[in-house]
A tleap script that builds the chain and sets N, CA, C and O, in Angstrom:
source leaprc.protein.ff14SB
mol = sequence {
  NMET LYS LYS LYS ILE PHE SER LEU VAL ALA
  THR VAL LEU LEU LEU VAL PHE MET VAL SER
  CYS SER LEU PRO PRO ASP ARG PRO VAL THR
  ARG THR ALA LEU MET LYS THR ARG LEU TYR
  HIE ARG TYR ILE ILE ASP GLU SER PRO GLU
  GLU LEU LEU TYR ALA LEU ASN THR ARG GLY
  GLU VAL ILE ILE GLU GLY LYS ARG ASN ILE
  PRO GLY LYS GLU PHE PRO VAL TYR VAL LYS
  LEU LEU ALA THR SER GLU GLY ILE HIE ILE
  ASN GLU TYR ASP CARG
}
set mol.1.N position { 0.925 -1.238 -0.044 }
set mol.1.CA position { 0.030 0.038 -0.167 }
set mol.1.C position { 0.970 1.089 -0.297 }
set mol.1.O position { 0.990 1.777 -1.319 }
set mol.2.N position { 1.936 1.320 0.867 }
set mol.2.CA position { 2.954 2.321 0.649 }
set mol.2.C position { 3.575 2.651 -0.347 }
set mol.2.O position { 3.840 3.778 -0.766 }
set mol.3.N position { 3.879 1.413 -0.841 }
set mol.3.CA position { 4.665 1.588 -2.260 }
set mol.3.C position { 3.786 2.152 -3.291 }
set mol.3.O position { 4.370 2.774 -4.178 }
set mol.4.N position { 2.486 2.070 -3.368 }
set mol.4.CA position { 1.483 2.471 -4.436 }
set mol.4.C position { 1.747 4.009 -4.076 }
set mol.4.O position { 2.398 4.786 -4.774 }
set mol.5.N position { 1.214 4.264 -3.036 }
set mol.5.CA position { 1.166 5.987 -2.362 }
set mol.5.C position { 2.411 6.743 -2.980 }
set mol.5.O position { 2.464 7.887 -3.430 }
set mol.6.N position { 3.293 5.883 -2.886 }
set mol.6.CA position { 4.795 6.378 -3.089 }
set mol.6.C position { 4.935 6.891 -4.382 }
set mol.6.O position { 5.257 8.039 -4.685 }
set mol.7.N position { 4.581 5.650 -5.361 }
set mol.7.CA position { 4.661 5.751 -6.575 }
set mol.7.C position { 3.731 6.780 -7.501 }
set mol.7.O position { 4.036 7.412 -8.513 }
set mol.8.N position { 2.410 6.698 -6.720 }
set mol.8.CA position { 1.677 7.833 -7.261 }
set mol.8.C position { 2.145 9.252 -6.894 }
set mol.8.O position { 2.280 10.072 -7.802 }
set mol.9.N position { 2.378 9.564 -5.724 }
set mol.9.CA position { 2.874 10.806 -5.233 }
set mol.9.C position { 4.319 11.113 -6.614 }
set mol.9.O position { 4.457 12.079 -7.365 }
set mol.10.N position { 4.935 10.202 -6.513 }
set mol.10.CA position { 6.338 10.576 -7.275 }
set mol.10.C position { 5.869 10.885 -8.765 }
set mol.10.O position { 6.412 11.787 -9.403 }
set mol.11.N position { 4.767 10.054 -9.341 }
set mol.11.CA position { 4.238 10.368 -10.576 }
set mol.11.C position { 3.836 11.976 -10.567 }
set mol.11.O position { 4.389 12.792 -11.305 }
set mol.12.N position { 2.939 12.260 -9.756 }
set mol.12.CA position { 2.170 13.529 -9.983 }
set mol.12.C position { 3.371 14.743 -9.478 }
set mol.12.O position { 3.199 15.940 -9.712 }
set mol.13.N position { 4.379 14.299 -8.880 }
set mol.13.CA position { 5.455 15.459 -8.825 }
set mol.13.C position { 6.235 15.407 -10.154 }
set mol.13.O position { 6.561 16.505 -10.604 }
set mol.14.N position { 6.526 14.503 -10.734 }
set mol.14.CA position { 7.166 14.450 -12.113 }
set mol.14.C position { 6.419 15.274 -12.885 }
set mol.14.O position { 6.901 16.260 -13.442 }
set mol.15.N position { 5.015 14.880 -12.985 }
set mol.15.CA position { 4.090 15.416 -14.148 }
set mol.15.C position { 4.228 17.153 -13.964 }
set mol.15.O position { 4.340 17.911 -14.928 }
set mol.16.N position { 4.196 17.555 -12.669 }
set mol.16.CA position { 4.005 18.834 -12.119 }
set mol.16.C position { 5.256 19.573 -12.708 }
set mol.16.O position { 5.171 20.636 -13.322 }
set mol.17.N position { 6.555 18.831 -12.434 }
set mol.17.CA position { 7.750 19.440 -12.986 }
set mol.17.C position { 7.842 19.699 -14.494 }
set mol.17.O position { 8.340 20.662 -15.077 }
set mol.18.N position { 7.225 18.575 -14.997 }
set mol.18.CA position { 7.524 18.781 -16.536 }
set mol.18.C position { 6.722 19.614 -17.120 }
set mol.18.O position { 7.097 20.266 -18.094 }
set mol.19.N position { 5.433 19.721 -16.581 }
set mol.19.CA position { 4.459 21.205 -16.750 }
set mol.19.C position { 4.849 22.338 -16.864 }
set mol.19.O position { 4.598 23.135 -17.768 }
set mol.20.N position { 5.764 22.531 -15.550 }
set mol.20.CA position { 6.150 23.847 -15.115 }
set mol.20.C position { 7.485 24.541 -15.728 }
set mol.20.O position { 7.961 25.636 -15.429 }
set mol.21.N position { 7.933 23.624 -16.635 }
set mol.21.CA position { 8.981 24.049 -17.569 }
set mol.21.C position { 8.843 25.266 -18.240 }
set mol.21.O position { 7.746 25.822 -18.185 }
set mol.22.N position { 9.755 25.778 -18.861 }
set mol.22.CA position { 9.672 26.957 -19.487 }
set mol.22.C position { 8.552 27.209 -20.300 }
set mol.22.O position { 8.247 26.415 -21.190 }
set mol.23.N position { 7.635 28.670 -19.990 }
set mol.23.CA position { 6.637 29.025 -20.754 }
set mol.23.C position { 6.761 30.354 -21.343 }
set mol.23.O position { 7.403 31.195 -20.715 }
set mol.24.N position { 6.149 30.707 -22.645 }
set mol.24.CA position { 6.651 31.773 -22.978 }
set mol.24.C position { 5.838 32.943 -22.153 }
set mol.24.O position { 4.811 32.612 -21.561 }
set mol.25.N position { 6.208 34.065 -22.117 }
set mol.25.CA position { 5.450 35.287 -21.190 }
set mol.25.C position { 4.291 35.885 -21.747 }
set mol.25.O position { 3.948 35.921 -22.928 }
set mol.26.N position { 3.735 36.345 -20.751 }
set mol.26.CA position { 2.568 36.830 -20.958 }
set mol.26.C position { 2.275 37.928 -22.073 }
set mol.26.O position { 1.358 37.966 -22.893 }
set mol.27.N position { 3.282 38.771 -21.866 }
set mol.27.CA position { 3.257 39.866 -22.749 }
set mol.27.C position { 4.612 39.563 -23.660 }
set mol.27.O position { 5.489 38.920 -23.082 }
set mol.28.N position { 4.860 39.963 -25.017 }
set mol.28.CA position { 5.829 39.567 -25.529 }
set mol.28.C position { 6.984 40.695 -25.250 }
set mol.28.O position { 6.848 41.895 -25.015 }
set mol.29.N position { 8.150 39.909 -25.357 }
set mol.29.CA position { 9.364 41.162 -24.905 }
set mol.29.C position { 9.549 41.914 -26.110 }
set mol.29.O position { 9.346 41.439 -27.227 }
set mol.30.N position { 9.964 43.179 -25.874 }
set mol.30.CA position { 10.239 43.947 -27.256 }
set mol.30.C position { 11.685 44.218 -27.286 }
set mol.30.O position { 12.358 43.871 -26.315 }
set mol.31.N position { 12.263 44.824 -28.331 }
set mol.31.CA position { 13.510 44.964 -28.390 }
set mol.31.C position { 13.968 46.380 -27.356 }
set mol.31.O position { 14.952 46.446 -26.620 }
set mol.32.N position { 13.116 47.231 -27.540 }
set mol.32.CA position { 13.122 48.360 -26.633 }
set mol.32.C position { 13.557 47.810 -25.027 }
set mol.32.O position { 14.480 48.327 -24.397 }
set mol.33.N position { 12.727 46.685 -24.507 }
set mol.33.CA position { 12.996 46.168 -23.232 }
set mol.33.C position { 14.259 45.550 -23.098 }
set mol.33.O position { 14.981 45.788 -22.129 }
set mol.34.N position { 14.577 44.767 -24.010 }
set mol.34.CA position { 15.882 44.222 -23.900 }
set mol.34.C position { 16.970 44.881 -24.019 }
set mol.34.O position { 18.018 44.323 -23.691 }
set mol.35.N position { 16.987 46.079 -24.460 }
set mol.35.CA position { 18.185 47.209 -24.835 }
set mol.35.C position { 18.087 47.869 -23.475 }
set mol.35.O position { 19.150 48.185 -22.940 }
set mol.36.N position { 16.986 48.109 -22.866 }
set mol.36.CA position { 16.839 48.688 -21.497 }
set mol.36.C position { 17.673 48.011 -20.510 }
set mol.36.O position { 18.090 48.720 -19.594 }
set mol.37.N position { 18.002 46.767 -20.517 }
set mol.37.CA position { 18.677 45.926 -19.734 }
set mol.37.C position { 20.265 46.348 -19.788 }
set mol.37.O position { 20.986 46.229 -18.797 }
set mol.38.N position { 20.654 46.767 -20.833 }
set mol.38.CA position { 22.094 46.966 -21.021 }
set mol.38.C position { 22.825 45.850 -21.159 }
set mol.38.O position { 23.996 45.775 -20.787 }
set mol.39.N position { 22.104 44.797 -21.769 }
set mol.39.CA position { 23.023 43.642 -21.809 }
set mol.39.C position { 23.996 43.422 -22.476 }
set mol.39.O position { 24.862 42.608 -22.151 }
set mol.40.N position { 24.022 44.452 -24.032 }
set mol.40.CA position { 25.072 44.280 -24.689 }
set mol.40.C position { 26.228 45.298 -24.499 }
set mol.40.O position { 27.131 45.378 -25.331 }
set mol.41.N position { 26.187 46.006 -23.486 }
set mol.41.CA position { 27.215 47.093 -22.859 }
set mol.41.C position { 27.812 46.194 -21.683 }
set mol.41.O position { 29.028 46.309 -21.532 }
set mol.42.N position { 27.175 45.352 -20.860 }
set mol.42.CA position { 27.811 44.780 -19.747 }
set mol.42.C position { 28.561 43.499 -20.053 }
set mol.42.O position { 29.466 43.102 -19.318 }
set mol.43.N position { 28.130 42.780 -21.276 }
set mol.43.CA position { 28.600 41.410 -21.827 }
set mol.43.C position { 28.884 41.565 -23.026 }
set mol.43.O position { 28.304 42.380 -23.743 }
set mol.44.N position { 30.076 40.591 -23.515 }
set mol.44.CA position { 30.173 40.431 -25.181 }
set mol.44.C position { 29.410 39.369 -25.354 }
set mol.44.O position { 29.620 38.373 -24.661 }
set mol.45.N position { 28.377 39.386 -26.317 }
set mol.45.CA position { 27.725 38.511 -26.576 }
set mol.45.C position { 27.567 37.928 -28.427 }
set mol.45.O position { 27.132 38.746 -29.238 }
set mol.46.N position { 27.813 37.041 -28.724 }
set mol.46.CA position { 27.443 36.803 -30.124 }
set mol.46.C position { 26.242 36.444 -30.880 }
set mol.46.O position { 26.284 36.070 -32.052 }
set mol.47.N position { 25.162 36.564 -30.183 }
set mol.47.CA position { 23.975 36.092 -30.714 }
set mol.47.C position { 23.284 37.765 -30.815 }
set mol.47.O position { 23.539 38.723 -30.085 }
set mol.48.N position { 22.526 37.702 -31.757 }
set mol.48.CA position { 21.785 39.015 -32.133 }
set mol.48.C position { 20.661 39.338 -31.164 }
set mol.48.O position { 20.404 38.563 -30.243 }
set mol.49.N position { 20.044 40.366 -31.336 }
set mol.49.CA position { 19.063 40.837 -30.235 }
set mol.49.C position { 17.896 40.347 -30.968 }
set mol.49.O position { 16.950 40.095 -30.222 }
set mol.50.N position { 17.703 40.156 -32.108 }
set mol.50.CA position { 16.472 39.208 -32.465 }
set mol.50.C position { 16.580 37.560 -32.090 }
set mol.50.O position { 15.527 36.955 -31.888 }
set mol.51.N position { 17.723 36.930 -32.011 }
set mol.51.CA position { 17.760 35.847 -31.821 }
set mol.51.C position { 17.259 35.482 -30.458 }
set mol.51.O position { 16.466 34.571 -30.220 }
set mol.52.N position { 17.931 36.477 -29.393 }
set mol.52.CA position { 17.478 36.571 -28.341 }
set mol.52.C position { 15.986 36.826 -27.939 }
set mol.52.O position { 15.470 36.179 -27.027 }
set mol.53.N position { 15.326 37.755 -28.620 }
set mol.53.CA position { 14.024 37.812 -28.447 }
set mol.53.C position { 12.988 36.791 -28.912 }
set mol.53.O position { 11.916 36.555 -28.356 }
set mol.54.N position { 13.515 36.174 -30.111 }
set mol.54.CA position { 12.712 34.932 -30.403 }
set mol.54.C position { 12.585 33.885 -29.474 }
set mol.54.O position { 11.526 33.302 -29.246 }
set mol.55.N position { 14.001 33.573 -28.770 }
set mol.55.CA position { 13.911 32.555 -27.494 }
set mol.55.C position { 13.420 32.969 -26.504 }
set mol.55.O position { 13.021 32.078 -25.754 }
set mol.56.N position { 13.224 34.305 -26.055 }
set mol.56.CA position { 12.324 34.607 -24.865 }
set mol.56.C position { 11.043 34.669 -25.349 }
set mol.56.O position { 10.233 34.227 -24.533 }
set mol.57.N position { 10.619 35.008 -26.252 }
set mol.57.CA position { 9.082 35.151 -26.680 }
set mol.57.C position { 8.357 33.583 -26.669 }
set mol.57.O position { 7.255 33.284 -26.210 }
set mol.58.N position { 9.321 32.736 -27.307 }
set mol.58.CA position { 8.806 31.165 -27.462 }
set mol.58.C position { 8.873 30.277 -26.520 }
set mol.58.O position { 8.141 29.287 -26.509 }
set mol.59.N position { 10.164 30.641 -25.211 }
set mol.59.CA position { 10.213 29.654 -24.465 }
set mol.59.C position { 10.496 30.224 -23.113 }
set mol.59.O position { 10.693 29.544 -22.106 }
set mol.60.N position { 10.500 31.726 -23.182 }
set mol.60.CA position { 10.427 32.547 -21.783 }
set mol.60.C position { 11.682 32.502 -21.007 }
set mol.60.O position { 11.708 32.968 -19.868 }
set mol.61.N position { 12.855 31.904 -21.621 }
set mol.61.CA position { 14.452 32.106 -20.914 }
set mol.61.C position { 15.026 31.596 -21.903 }
set mol.61.O position { 14.542 30.915 -22.808 }
set mol.62.N position { 16.282 31.997 -21.697 }
set mol.62.CA position { 17.368 31.691 -22.616 }
set mol.62.C position { 18.777 31.679 -22.125 }
set mol.62.O position { 19.050 32.741 -21.564 }
set mol.63.N position { 19.956 30.653 -22.160 }
set mol.63.CA position { 20.872 30.773 -21.394 }
set mol.63.C position { 22.054 30.962 -22.578 }
set mol.63.O position { 22.078 30.191 -23.538 }
set mol.64.N position { 22.941 31.952 -22.444 }
set mol.64.CA position { 23.776 32.312 -23.543 }
set mol.64.C position { 25.310 32.201 -22.806 }
set mol.64.O position { 25.516 32.221 -21.592 }
set mol.65.N position { 26.210 32.092 -23.768 }
set mol.65.CA position { 27.609 32.120 -23.459 }
set mol.65.C position { 28.016 33.653 -23.767 }
set mol.65.O position { 27.583 34.244 -24.756 }
set mol.66.N position { 28.802 34.181 -22.921 }
set mol.66.CA position { 29.326 35.531 -22.847 }
set mol.66.C position { 30.350 35.926 -22.139 }
set mol.66.O position { 30.782 35.207 -21.238 }
set mol.67.N position { 30.895 37.115 -22.426 }
set mol.67.CA position { 31.995 37.399 -21.408 }
set mol.67.C position { 31.892 38.653 -20.744 }
set mol.67.O position { 31.132 39.456 -21.284 }
set mol.68.N position { 32.469 39.016 -19.708 }
set mol.68.CA position { 32.264 40.168 -18.944 }
set mol.68.C position { 32.820 41.282 -20.000 }
set mol.68.O position { 33.663 40.942 -20.831 }
set mol.69.N position { 32.358 42.541 -19.950 }
set mol.69.CA position { 32.715 43.725 -20.625 }
set mol.69.C position { 33.910 44.180 -19.869 }
set mol.69.O position { 33.602 45.280 -19.409 }
set mol.70.N position { 35.017 43.904 -19.543 }
set mol.70.CA position { 36.075 44.706 -18.654 }
set mol.70.C position { 37.101 44.832 -19.718 }
set mol.70.O position { 37.440 43.805 -20.306 }
set mol.71.N position { 37.616 45.930 -20.023 }
set mol.71.CA position { 38.819 46.001 -20.832 }
set mol.71.C position { 39.930 45.333 -20.307 }
set mol.71.O position { 40.186 45.466 -19.110 }
set mol.72.N position { 40.688 44.572 -21.092 }
set mol.72.CA position { 42.005 44.138 -20.624 }
set mol.72.C position { 41.820 42.821 -20.150 }
set mol.72.O position { 42.740 42.007 -20.235 }
set mol.73.N position { 40.630 42.500 -19.615 }
set mol.73.CA position { 40.488 40.989 -19.010 }
set mol.73.C position { 39.408 40.382 -19.536 }
set mol.73.O position { 38.539 40.932 -20.213 }
set mol.74.N position { 39.471 39.049 -19.171 }
set mol.74.CA position { 38.149 38.250 -19.932 }
set mol.74.C position { 38.039 37.035 -18.943 }
set mol.74.O position { 38.858 36.210 -18.538 }
set mol.75.N position { 36.565 37.274 -18.690 }
set mol.75.CA position { 35.857 36.439 -17.785 }
set mol.75.C position { 34.737 35.848 -18.533 }
set mol.75.O position { 33.717 36.515 -18.709 }
set mol.76.N position { 34.848 34.615 -19.002 }
set mol.76.CA position { 33.942 33.828 -19.628 }
set mol.76.C position { 32.719 33.330 -18.331 }
set mol.76.O position { 32.915 32.800 -17.237 }
set mol.77.N position { 31.272 33.820 -19.098 }
set mol.77.CA position { 30.235 33.605 -18.145 }
set mol.77.C position { 29.005 32.897 -18.786 }
set mol.77.O position { 28.946 32.858 -20.015 }
set mol.78.N position { 28.203 32.442 -18.176 }
set mol.78.CA position { 26.652 32.035 -18.874 }
set mol.78.C position { 25.771 33.146 -18.329 }
set mol.78.O position { 25.708 33.457 -17.140 }
set mol.79.N position { 25.265 33.572 -19.078 }
set mol.79.CA position { 24.096 34.439 -19.029 }
set mol.79.C position { 22.496 34.119 -19.140 }
set mol.79.O position { 22.081 34.019 -20.295 }
set mol.80.N position { 21.780 33.988 -18.345 }
set mol.80.CA position { 20.632 33.409 -18.141 }
set mol.80.C position { 19.497 34.871 -18.237 }
set mol.80.O position { 19.484 35.722 -17.348 }
set mol.81.N position { 18.774 34.922 -19.234 }
set mol.81.CA position { 17.787 35.934 -19.362 }
set mol.81.C position { 16.186 35.112 -19.265 }
set mol.81.O position { 15.807 34.205 -20.006 }
set mol.82.N position { 15.505 35.671 -18.250 }
set mol.82.CA position { 14.149 35.165 -17.976 }
set mol.82.C position { 13.134 36.213 -18.179 }
set mol.82.O position { 13.310 37.336 -17.707 }
set mol.83.N position { 12.014 35.891 -18.899 }
set mol.83.CA position { 11.035 36.971 -19.237 }
set mol.83.C position { 10.091 36.895 -18.133 }
set mol.83.O position { 9.693 35.764 -17.856 }
set mol.84.N position { 9.670 37.837 -17.474 }
set mol.84.CA position { 8.808 37.706 -16.265 }
set mol.84.C position { 7.984 38.775 -16.413 }
set mol.84.O position { 8.366 39.712 -17.115 }
set mol.85.N position { 6.740 38.812 -15.788 }
set mol.85.CA position { 5.662 39.792 -16.059 }
set mol.85.C position { 6.278 41.056 -15.493 }
set mol.85.O position { 5.738 42.100 -15.859 }
set mol.86.N position { 7.245 41.146 -14.716 }
set mol.86.CA position { 8.244 42.341 -13.957 }
set mol.86.C position { 9.013 42.910 -15.137 }
set mol.86.O position { 9.340 44.097 -15.126 }
set mol.87.N position { 9.314 42.118 -16.147 }
set mol.87.CA position { 10.569 42.479 -16.995 }
set mol.87.C position { 11.557 41.266 -17.450 }
set mol.87.O position { 11.256 40.080 -17.584 }
set mol.88.N position { 12.614 41.788 -17.617 }
set mol.88.CA position { 13.659 40.745 -17.934 }
set mol.88.C position { 14.443 40.925 -16.833 }
set mol.88.O position { 14.754 41.979 -16.278 }
set mol.89.N position { 14.780 39.622 -16.526 }
set mol.89.CA position { 15.746 39.295 -15.218 }
set mol.89.C position { 17.105 38.668 -15.803 }
set mol.89.O position { 17.054 37.851 -16.722 }
set mol.90.N position { 18.213 39.043 -15.286 }
set mol.90.CA position { 19.384 38.376 -15.829 }
set mol.90.C position { 20.150 37.966 -14.577 }
set mol.90.O position { 20.295 38.694 -13.596 }
set mol.91.N position { 20.628 36.726 -14.706 }
set mol.91.CA position { 21.599 36.013 -13.705 }
set mol.91.C position { 22.798 35.638 -14.567 }
set mol.91.O position { 22.737 35.326 -15.756 }
set mol.92.N position { 23.903 35.710 -13.810 }
set mol.92.CA position { 25.037 35.425 -14.430 }
set mol.92.C position { 25.802 34.454 -13.589 }
set mol.92.O position { 25.900 34.665 -12.380 }
set mol.93.N position { 26.428 33.257 -14.221 }
set mol.93.CA position { 26.977 32.317 -13.806 }
set mol.93.C position { 28.403 32.134 -14.311 }
set mol.93.O position { 28.603 32.264 -15.519 }
set mol.94.N position { 29.496 31.820 -13.423 }
set mol.94.CA position { 30.679 31.469 -14.176 }
set mol.94.C position { 30.885 30.344 -14.856 }
set mol.94.O position { 30.422 29.292 -14.415 }
set mol.95.N position { 31.638 30.373 -16.085 }
set mol.95.CA position { 32.024 28.870 -16.720 }
set mol.95.C position { 32.916 28.480 -16.476 }
set mol.95.O position { 33.250 27.380 -16.915 }
savepdb mol mol.pdb
quit
């Protein structure tokens, strides 16, 4: 009996996590909103703004490789962009 309940709870949790993956934002992200984050000023990124907008508007999040924009130094980082109802959130992780 306990084994059935445990497997049922595990299955429900797995389904909840699978459904709660990346979702597109309620309001589409605009190029103006992306440029207000000053993303291209703080980081050196190879992807174009149009590629980032497409990813944000279809999946709601994107992780890209970039470098901190510090003259004379090179710090490779991963930049995670999240499209939320409050705007675009930026997180940075070391590579």
